[in-house]
C-alpha positions as a Markdown table, in Angstrom:
| # | Residue | x | y | z |
|---|---|---|---|---|
| 1 | Met | 0.0 | 0.1 | 0.1 |
| 2 | Leu | 2.5 | 2.4 | 0.9 |
| 3 | Thr | 4.1 | 2.0 | -3.1 |
| 4 | Thr | 1.3 | 3.5 | -4.5 |
| 5 | Thr | 1.4 | 6.7 | -2.1 |
| 6 | Pro | 2.9 | 9.0 | -4.9 |
| 7 | Leu | 0.5 | 8.1 | -7.5 |
| 8 | Ile | -2.3 | 8.9 | -4.6 |
| 9 | Ala | -0.9 | 12.0 | -3.6 |
| 10 | Thr | -0.8 | 13.3 | -6.7 |
| 11 | Gly | -4.3 | 12.7 | -7.6 |
| 12 | Leu | -5.4 | 14.3 | -4.2 |
| 13 | Gly | -3.5 | 17.5 | -6.0 |
| 14 | Thr | -5.8 | 17.6 | -9.3 |
| 15 | Gly | -9.5 | 17.8 | -7.5 |
| 16 | Val | -12.2 | 15.9 | -8.0 |
| 17 | Leu | -12.3 | 15.3 | -11.5 |
| 18 | Gly | -8.4 | 14.4 | -10.9 |
| 19 | Leu | -9.7 | 11.5 | -8.3 |
| 20 | Leu | -12.4 | 10.5 | -10.3 |
| 21 | Ala | -9.9 | 9.8 | -13.5 |
| 22 | Leu | -7.7 | 8.3 | -10.7 |
| 23 | Ser | -10.5 | 6.0 | -10.1 |
| 24 | Phe | -10.9 | 4.8 | -13.3 |
| 25 | Leu | -7.3 | 4.2 | -14.2 |
| 26 | Leu | -7.0 | 1.9 | -10.8 |
| 27 | Gly | -10.0 | 0.1 | -11.8 |
| 28 | Val | -8.3 | -0.7 | -15.4 |
| 29 | Leu | -5.0 | -1.7 | -13.3 |
| 30 | His | -7.0 | -3.9 | -11.2 |
| 31 | Gly | -8.6 | -5.3 | -14.3 |
| 32 | Val | -5.4 | -6.5 | -15.4 |
| 33 | Thr | -3.6 | -7.5 | -12.4 |
| 34 | Pro | -3.9 | -11.0 | -10.8 |
| 35 | Asp | -7.2 | -10.3 | -8.6 |
| 36 | Glu | -8.3 | -13.8 | -7.3 |
| 37 | His | -11.9 | -12.7 | -7.1 |
| 38 | Thr | -12.4 | -11.4 | -11.0 |
| 39 | Trp | -10.3 | -13.5 | -12.7 |
| 40 | Pro | -11.2 | -17.0 | -12.1 |
| 41 | Ile | -14.9 | -15.9 | -12.7 |
| 42 | Thr | -14.3 | -14.2 | -15.9 |
| 43 | Val | -12.1 | -16.9 | -17.0 |
| 44 | Ser | -14.4 | -19.9 | -16.4 |
| 45 | Tyr | -17.3 | -18.2 | -17.9 |
| 46 | Ala | -15.7 | -16.6 | -20.7 |
| 47 | Ile | -14.3 | -20.2 | -22.0 |
| 48 | Gly | -17.7 | -21.6 | -21.0 |
| 49 | Ala | -19.2 | -19.9 | -23.7 |
| 50 | Ala | -16.6 | -20.6 | -26.2 |
| 51 | Ser | -17.3 | -17.6 | -28.1 |
| 52 | Gly | -16.0 | -13.7 | -28.4 |
| 53 | Arg | -19.0 | -12.5 | -28.7 |
| 54 | Gln | -20.3 | -14.2 | -25.7 |
| 55 | Gly | -17.1 | -14.0 | -23.5 |
| 56 | Met | -16.9 | -10.6 | -23.9 |
| 57 | Lys | -20.9 | -10.8 | -22.4 |
| 58 | Ala | -20.0 | -12.6 | -19.5 |
| 59 | Gly | -16.9 | -10.4 | -18.5 |
| 60 | Leu | -19.2 | -7.6 | -19.1 |
| 61 | Leu | -22.0 | -8.4 | -17.0 |
| 62 | Phe | -19.3 | -9.9 | -14.1 |
| 63 | Ser | -18.1 | -6.5 | -13.7 |
| 64 | Ala | -21.7 | -4.4 | -14.1 |
| 65 | Ala | -22.3 | -6.1 | -11.3 |
| 66 | Phe | -19.1 | -5.6 | -9.4 |
| 67 | Ala | -19.3 | -1.8 | -10.5 |
| 68 | Ala | -22.9 | -1.7 | -9.3 |
| 69 | Gln | -21.4 | -3.3 | -5.6 |
| 70 | Arg | -18.4 | -0.9 | -5.8 |
| 71 | Ala | -20.3 | 2.1 | -5.9 |
| 72 | Ile | -22.5 | 1.1 | -3.0 |
| 73 | Ala | -19.8 | 0.3 | -1.1 |
| 74 | Ser | -18.0 | 3.4 | -2.1 |
| 75 | Glu | -21.5 | 5.4 | -0.9 |
| 76 | Leu | -20.8 | 3.5 | 2.6 |
| 77 | Ala | -17.3 | 4.5 | 3.1 |
| 78 | Tyr | -18.0 | 8.0 | 2.7 |
| 79 | Leu | -20.6 | 7.6 | 5.2 |
| 80 | Ala | -17.6 | 6.0 | 7.9 |
| 81 | Leu | -17.9 | 2.4 | 7.2 |
| 82 | Ala | -14.9 | 1.8 | 5.4 |
| 83 | Pro | -13.4 | 0.2 | 8.7 |
| 84 | Leu | -16.3 | -2.5 | 8.5 |
| 85 | Leu | -15.7 | -3.2 | 5.0 |
| 86 | Ala | -11.9 | -3.5 | 5.2 |
| 87 | Ser | -12.4 | -5.6 | 8.5 |
| 88 | Gly | -10.5 | -9.6 | 8.0 |
| 89 | Ala | -13.9 | -11.1 | 9.6 |
| 90 | Phe | -16.1 | -9.5 | 6.9 |
| 91 | Asn | -13.7 | -10.6 | 4.4 |
| 92 | Ala | -13.4 | -14.0 | 5.5 |
| 93 | Trp | -17.9 | -14.6 | 5.3 |
| 94 | Val | -17.1 | -12.6 | 1.8 |
| 95 | Asp | -14.8 | -15.6 | 0.7 |
| 96 | Leu | -16.8 | -18.1 | 2.0 |
| 97 | Leu | -19.7 | -17.3 | 0.2 |
| 98 | Val | -18.4 | -16.3 | -2.9 |
| 99 | Gly | -16.6 | -19.9 | -2.7 |
| 100 | Val | -20.2 | -21.6 | -1.6 |
| 101 | Val | -21.8 | -19.8 | -5.1 |
| 102 | Met | -19.0 | -20.5 | -7.3 |
| 103 | Thr | -19.2 | -24.2 | -5.9 |
| 104 | Val | -22.7 | -24.2 | -6.3 |
| 105 | Ser | -22.4 | -22.6 | -9.5 |
| 106 | Gly | -20.0 | -25.4 | -10.8 |
| 107 | Leu | -22.2 | -28.3 | -9.9 |
| 108 | Tyr | -25.0 | -26.7 | -11.8 |
| 109 | Ile | -22.9 | -26.1 | -15.0 |
| 110 | Leu | -21.3 | -29.9 | -14.5 |
| 111 | Arg | -24.8 | -31.0 | -14.0 |
| 112 | Leu | -25.7 | -30.2 | -17.8 |
| 113 | Gly | -23.8 | -32.7 | -19.5 |
| 114 | Arg | -21.3 | -35.0 | -17.2 |
| 115 | Glu | -18.3 | -34.0 | -15.0 |
| 116 | Leu | -15.0 | -34.0 | -15.6 |
| 117 | His | -13.2 | -36.8 | -13.6 |
| 118 | Leu | -10.4 | -35.2 | -11.6 |
| 119 | Thr | -10.0 | -36.8 | -8.6 |
| 120 | Glu | -12.2 | -40.1 | -8.2 |
| 121 | Trp | -12.1 | -40.0 | -4.5 |
| 122 | Leu | -13.7 | -36.2 | -4.7 |
| 123 | Glu | -16.0 | -36.8 | -7.3 |
| 124 | Arg | -17.0 | -40.1 | -5.3 |
| 125 | Leu | -17.8 | -38.0 | -2.3 |
| 126 | Leu | -19.9 | -35.3 | -4.1 |
| 127 | His | -21.8 | -37.6 | -5.6 |
| 128 | Arg | -22.6 | -39.0 | -2.3 |
| 129 | Ala | -23.3 | -35.6 | -0.9 |
| 130 | Val | -25.2 | -33.5 | -3.7 |
| 131 | His | -26.5 | -36.0 | -5.7 |
| 132 | Val | -24.2 | -35.1 | -8.9 |
| 133 | Gly | -25.5 | -37.3 | -12.2 |
| 134 | Gln | -22.8 | -40.4 | -12.3 |
| 135 | Ala | -21.1 | -40.9 | -15.6 |
| 136 | Asp | -22.6 | -43.5 | -17.5 |
| 137 | Gly | -21.3 | -46.2 | -20.5 |
| 138 | Thr | -20.4 | -42.9 | -22.5 |
| 139 | Asp | -17.2 | -43.0 | -19.8 |
| 140 | Gly | -18.3 | -39.6 | -18.6 |
| 141 | Met | -19.0 | -38.0 | -21.9 |
| 142 | Pro | -21.7 | -35.2 | -22.5 |
| 143 | Ser | -25.5 | -36.4 | -22.7 |
| 144 | Gly | -26.4 | -34.3 | -25.6 |
| 145 | Asp | -27.8 | -31.8 | -23.6 |
| 146 | Asp | -26.7 | -28.4 | -25.4 |
| 147 | Arg | -28.0 | -26.0 | -23.6 |
| 148 | Pro | -25.4 | -23.0 | -23.4 |
| 149 | Ile | -23.6 | -21.9 | -20.2 |
| 150 | Pro | -25.9 | -19.2 | -18.5 |
| 151 | Val | -23.4 | -16.6 | -18.3 |
| 152 | Arg | -26.5 | -14.6 | -16.4 |
| 153 | Met | -24.9 | -16.5 | -13.1 |
| 154 | Thr | -21.9 | -14.1 | -13.4 |
| 155 | Leu | -23.8 | -11.2 | -12.2 |
| 156 | Val | -24.7 | -12.9 | -8.7 |
| 157 | His | -20.7 | -13.7 | -9.1 |
| 158 | Gly | -20.0 | -9.8 | -9.4 |
| 159 | Phe | -22.4 | -8.2 | -7.0 |
| 160 | Ile | -21.0 | -11.0 | -4.1 |
| 161 | Ala | -16.9 | -11.1 | -5.1 |
| 162 | Gly | -17.0 | -7.2 | -5.3 |
| 163 | Trp | -17.5 | -7.1 | -1.4 |
| 164 | Gly | -14.1 | -8.8 | -0.8 |
| 165 | Thr | -11.8 | -5.2 | 0.2 |
| 166 | Gly | -8.4 | -5.7 | -1.4 |
| 167 | Ala | -5.8 | -3.2 | -1.7 |
| 168 | Phe | -7.6 | -1.4 | -4.7 |
| 169 | Ala | -10.9 | -1.2 | -2.6 |
| 170 | Val | -8.8 | 0.3 | 0.4 |
| 171 | Ile | -7.6 | 2.8 | -1.6 |
| 172 | Ile | -11.3 | 3.6 | -2.8 |
| 173 | Tyr | -13.0 | 3.4 | 0.8 |
| 174 | Thr | -10.3 | 5.2 | 2.8 |
| 175 | Val | -9.1 | 7.8 | 0.3 |
| 176 | Leu | -10.8 | 8.3 | -2.7 |
| 177 | Ala | -14.4 | 8.2 | -1.5 |
| 178 | Pro | -13.8 | 10.7 | 1.4 |
| 179 | Ala | -12.1 | 13.3 | -1.1 |
| 180 | Met | -15.3 | 13.7 | -2.5 |
| 181 | Pro | -17.0 | 17.1 | -2.0 |
| 182 | Asn | -20.8 | 15.9 | -0.4 |
| 183 | Ala | -22.6 | 12.4 | -0.2 |
| 184 | Ala | -24.1 | 13.0 | -3.3 |
| 185 | Met | -20.9 | 12.0 | -5.0 |
| 186 | Ala | -19.4 | 9.7 | -2.8 |
| 187 | Phe | -20.6 | 6.7 | -5.2 |
| 188 | Leu | -18.6 | 8.2 | -8.2 |
| 189 | Pro | -15.0 | 6.9 | -7.7 |
| 190 | Gly | -16.6 | 3.3 | -6.8 |
| 191 | Leu | -18.4 | 2.9 | -10.2 |
| 192 | Leu | -15.8 | 4.2 | -12.2 |
| 193 | Phe | -13.2 | 2.1 | -10.6 |
| 194 | Gly | -15.7 | -0.9 | -11.5 |
| 195 | Val | -16.2 | 0.8 | -15.1 |
| 196 | Gly | -12.8 | 0.5 | -15.5 |
| 197 | Thr | -12.4 | -3.0 | -14.5 |
| 198 | Met | -15.3 | -3.9 | -16.5 |
| 199 | Leu | -13.5 | -2.4 | -19.9 |
| 200 | Val | -10.8 | -4.6 | -19.1 |
| 201 | Gln | -12.8 | -8.0 | -18.2 |
| 202 | Ala | -15.1 | -7.4 | -21.3 |
| 203 | Leu | -12.0 | -7.2 | -23.2 |
| 204 | Ala | -10.4 | -10.3 | -21.7 |
| 205 | Gly | -13.8 | -12.3 | -22.0 |
| 206 | Ala | -14.1 | -11.6 | -25.3 |
| 207 | Ala | -10.2 | -12.9 | -26.0 |
| 208 | Leu | -10.7 | -16.1 | -24.0 |
| 209 | Gly | -14.0 | -16.7 | -25.6 |
| 210 | Ala | -12.4 | -16.2 | -29.2 |
| 211 | Trp | -9.5 | -18.6 | -28.1 |
| 212 | Met | -11.8 | -21.2 | -27.0 |
| 213 | Arg | -13.6 | -21.2 | -30.7 |
| 214 | Ala | -10.4 | -20.9 | -32.8 |
| 215 | Arg | -9.4 | -24.3 | -31.1 |
| 216 | Arg | -11.3 | -25.6 | -33.9 |
| 217 | Leu | -13.0 | -28.7 | -31.8 |
| 218 | Gly | -16.1 | -29.9 | -33.6 |
| 219 | Ala | -19.3 | -29.2 | -31.9 |
| 220 | Ala | -19.8 | -32.0 | -29.7 |
| 221 | Ser | -16.0 | -31.6 | -28.4 |
| 222 | Met | -16.6 | -28.0 | -27.8 |
| 223 | Asn | -19.8 | -28.6 | -25.6 |
| 224 | Tyr | -18.2 | -30.8 | -23.7 |
| 225 | Val | -15.0 | -29.1 | -23.4 |
| 226 | Ser | -16.2 | -25.7 | -22.5 |
| 227 | Arg | -18.6 | -27.3 | -19.4 |
| 228 | Ala | -15.8 | -29.1 | -18.4 |
| 229 | Val | -13.5 | -26.3 | -17.8 |
| 230 | Ala | -15.9 | -23.9 | -16.7 |
| 231 | Gly | -17.6 | -26.6 | -14.1 |
| 232 | Asn | -14.5 | -27.4 | -12.9 |
| 233 | Thr | -13.0 | -24.0 | -12.5 |
| 234 | Leu | -16.1 | -22.9 | -10.4 |
| 235 | Leu | -16.3 | -25.9 | -8.7 |
| 236 | Tyr | -12.8 | -26.5 | -6.9 |
| 237 | Gly | -11.5 | -23.1 | -7.2 |
| 238 | Gly | -15.2 | -22.3 | -5.1 |
| 239 | Ala | -13.9 | -25.2 | -2.8 |
| 240 | Leu | -10.9 | -23.6 | -2.4 |
| 241 | Phe | -12.4 | -20.2 | -1.5 |
| 242 | Ala | -14.6 | -21.7 | 0.7 |
| 243 | Val | -11.7 | -23.3 | 2.8 |
| 244 | Trp | -10.0 | -20.3 | 2.5 |
| 245 | Gly | -12.3 | -18.1 | 3.9 |
| 246 | Leu | -13.0 | -20.9 | 6.8 |
| 247 | Val | -9.5 | -20.7 | 8.0 |
| 248 | Ser | -10.0 | -16.7 | 7.8 |
| 249 | Leu | -12.5 | -17.2 | 10.0 |
| 250 | Leu | -10.8 | -19.6 | 12.7 |
| 251 | Leu | -7.6 | -18.7 | 12.2 |
| 252 | Pro | -7.6 | -14.9 | 11.7 |
| 253 | Gly | -3.9 | -14.5 | 12.9 |
| 254 | Val | -2.4 | -17.0 | 10.4 |
| 255 | Ala | -4.5 | -15.6 | 7.6 |
| 256 | Asp | -3.4 | -12.1 | 8.3 |
| 257 | Val | 0.0 | -13.7 | 7.7 |
| 258 | Leu | -0.3 | -15.3 | 4.8 |
| 259 | Asp | -2.4 | -12.3 | 3.4 |
| 260 | Thr | 0.4 | -9.9 | 4.0 |
| 261 | Gly | 2.8 | -12.6 | 2.2 |
| 262 | Val | 6.5 | -12.2 | 1.1 |
| 263 | Pro | 6.9 | -8.4 | -0.7 |
| 264 | Thr | 8.1 | -8.4 | -4.6 |
| 265 | Gly | 9.0 | -4.9 | -4.7 |
| 266 | Ile | 6.5 | -4.1 | -7.5 |
| 267 | Ala | 4.7 | -0.9 | -6.6 |
| 268 | Ile | 1.3 | -2.3 | -8.0 |
| 269 | Pro | -1.6 | -4.0 | -5.9 |
| 270 | Asn | -1.9 | -7.6 | -6.4 |
| 271 | Leu | 1.7 | -7.7 | -7.1 |
| 272 | Asp | 3.2 | -6.2 | -4.7 |
| 273 | Ser | 3.5 | -9.6 | -2.7 |
| 274 | Ile | 3.2 | -13.6 | -2.9 |
| 275 | Asn | 0.2 | -13.5 | -0.6 |
| 276 | Ala | -2.5 | -16.2 | -0.2 |
| 277 | Gly | -4.7 | -13.7 | -2.9 |
| 278 | Leu | -1.9 | -14.3 | -5.5 |
| 279 | Val | -1.6 | -18.0 | -4.6 |
| 280 | Leu | -5.4 | -18.9 | -5.1 |
| 281 | Val | -5.9 | -17.0 | -8.5 |
| 282 | Thr | -2.6 | -19.1 | -9.8 |
| 283 | Leu | -3.9 | -22.1 | -8.4 |
| 284 | Ile | -7.2 | -21.8 | -9.9 |
| 285 | Val | -6.4 | -20.0 | -12.9 |
| 286 | Ala | -3.2 | -21.8 | -14.2 |
| 287 | Val | -3.9 | -25.0 | -12.4 |
| 288 | Ile | -7.7 | -26.0 | -12.2 |
| 289 | Ala | -8.6 | -24.1 | -15.3 |
| 290 | Ala | -5.2 | -25.0 | -17.8 |
| 291 | Gly | -5.7 | -28.5 | -16.3 |
| 292 | Ser | -9.3 | -29.0 | -17.2 |
| 293 | Phe | -8.8 | -27.5 | -20.2 |
| 294 | Val | -5.9 | -30.1 | -21.5 |
| 295 | Arg | -7.5 | -32.9 | -20.0 |
| 296 | Ala | -10.8 | -32.6 | -21.6 |
| 297 | Val | -9.3 | -32.0 | -25.1 |
| 298 | Arg | -7.2 | -34.9 | -25.0 |
| 299 | Arg | -10.6 | -36.8 | -24.0 |
| 300 | Val | -12.6 | -35.8 | -26.6 |
| 301 | Arg | -9.7 | -36.1 | -29.5 |
| 302 | Ala | -8.6 | -39.6 | -28.2 |
| 303 | Leu | -13.0 | -40.8 | -28.4 |
| 304 | Lys | -13.3 | -39.1 | -31.5 |
| 305 | Leu | -17.0 | -37.8 | -30.0 |
| 306 | Asp | -17.7 | -35.5 | -33.1 |
| 307 | Thr | -17.9 | -38.7 | -35.0 |
| 308 | Val | -19.6 | -40.9 | -32.3 |
| 309 | Asp | -21.9 | -39.1 | -30.3 |
| 310 | Ala | -23.0 | -36.0 | -32.6 |
| 311 | Arg | -26.4 | -35.5 | -31.8 |
């Protein structure tokens, strides 16, 4: 946080318009950096959409809800509720709720077809606990249900995830919102911050969706791969979030140390330390999402899904 002081100090000297411009630029920076709440969800739905247009829609819907939440929180911070929004317990509950919503969404997506086998023991546990559809004689391949993954679900994710208070949010709540001249304008820093994030996430969603489409898989294969990646990323990523939220609630001292992490010397929030948030987003995007994609593509190519299951 201290590394951003010169930037914030410069913004404070530019008047209201300068502060609002700074809010927007911080939102753009937030959208680019590996934030544990935005990137896992955008990646999940954009790849699941499997098209540039739908990927952009996923990014837009998620960040639109995020922007609305951030505007509300900015107003609350002006009204002296910033300490509550930044408290460890509050953020632990947000992480737990985000994790639960992600997990439920992942289960819903996987139930549209058949789930990808990542860990047999966990799959069997989920079968017993939530009655996820069992794989049949098609070796876990899709059931022929071609309904698209509903990207409108990102609205719920965006509004809930936005309540998590990271380094960028602290700047909005403790510096920029209180600097507004009156309560009628106090929501603007949060709103413009959200709009900046929306711009980046929409472009990222479009790029990811277009990249997925460019894999040149057949219709049935694309259907399976997109659902497998989206469903597994939300399911297992959500489980990680939920566990982290529980750890933060039960062991706040340990969570504080892990949140602080090891400084990197980079004067950019989300990159200034190797902490729990950075580890979470790396595990979810680089391990779970990428691993699910590779495994799913290998399976559909090995079984020649588009020739044996073209329904």
